[in-house]
C-alpha positions as CSV (number, residue, x, y, z in Angstrom):
1,X,-16.3,-6.4,3.7
2,X,-14.9,-4.0,1.5
3,X,-13.1,-1.3,2.7
4,X,-14.6,2.3,3.0
5,X,-14.1,6.0,1.4
6,X,-11.7,7.0,4.8
7,X,-8.9,3.5,4.4
8,X,-9.2,3.8,0.7
9,X,-8.1,7.3,1.1
10,X,-5.3,6.6,3.5
11,X,-4.4,3.8,0.7
12,X,-4.2,6.4,-1.8
13,X,-2.0,8.9,0.3
14,X,0.5,6.0,1.6
15,X,1.1,5.3,-2.2
16,X,1.7,9.2,-2.9
17,X,3.8,9.6,-0.3
18,X,6.0,6.6,-1.4
19,X,6.0,8.0,-5.0
20,X,4.6,5.1,-6.4
21,X,3.5,4.7,-10.1
22,X,0.3,3.0,-11.0
23,X,2.2,-0.1,-12.5
24,X,3.9,-0.5,-9.0
25,X,1.3,0.7,-7.1
26,X,-1.1,-2.3,-8.8
27,X,1.7,-5.1,-8.8
28,X,2.0,-4.5,-4.4
29,X,-2.0,-4.8,-4.6
30,X,-2.0,-7.8,-6.7
31,X,0.4,-9.6,-4.9
32,X,-0.4,-8.6,-1.2
33,X,-4.4,-9.7,-1.7
34,X,-4.7,-10.6,-5.2
35,X,-6.8,-7.0,-6.1
36,X,-6.5,-4.7,-8.9
37,X,-7.9,-1.7,-7.3
38,X,-8.0,-0.3,-3.3
39,X,-11.3,-0.3,-3.7
40,X,-11.8,-4.0,-3.9
41,X,-9.7,-4.4,-0.8
42,X,-11.5,-5.7,2.1
43,X,-10.6,-5.1,5.5
44,X,-8.2,-7.6,6.1
45,X,-6.8,-6.8,2.8
46,X,-6.2,-2.6,3.9
47,X,-4.6,-4.2,6.8
48,X,-1.7,-6.7,5.1
49,X,-1.5,-3.8,2.4
50,X,-0.8,-1.2,5.2
51,X,1.6,-3.3,6.2
52,X,3.2,-3.6,3.6
53,X,3.6,0.0,2.5
54,X,4.7,0.4,6.2
55,X,7.9,-2.4,5.6
56,X,8.5,-0.5,2.4
57,X,9.0,3.2,4.5
58,X,11.3,1.3,7.2
59,X,13.3,-0.3,3.8
60,X,13.7,2.9,2.6
61,X,14.8,4.7,6.0
62,X,17.4,1.9,6.7
63,X,18.9,2.8,3.4
64,X,19.1,6.0,4.1
65,X,21.2,5.2,7.5
66,X,23.6,3.3,5.4
67,X,24.6,5.8,2.7
């Protein structure tokens, strides 16, 4: 089952918050779930992509603490 508009919006908000360029964003979607667009995500795929975004935020936070 594909995700709805609200979940799709959350993916795009996370993309903007992480300052991802379209190419990088699409590589993440493809690498994590094998899709090229958020509209193709299933609920399970949405959760995996959001988990990946959370990992990216943690990595950013950790690098800020190190410097």
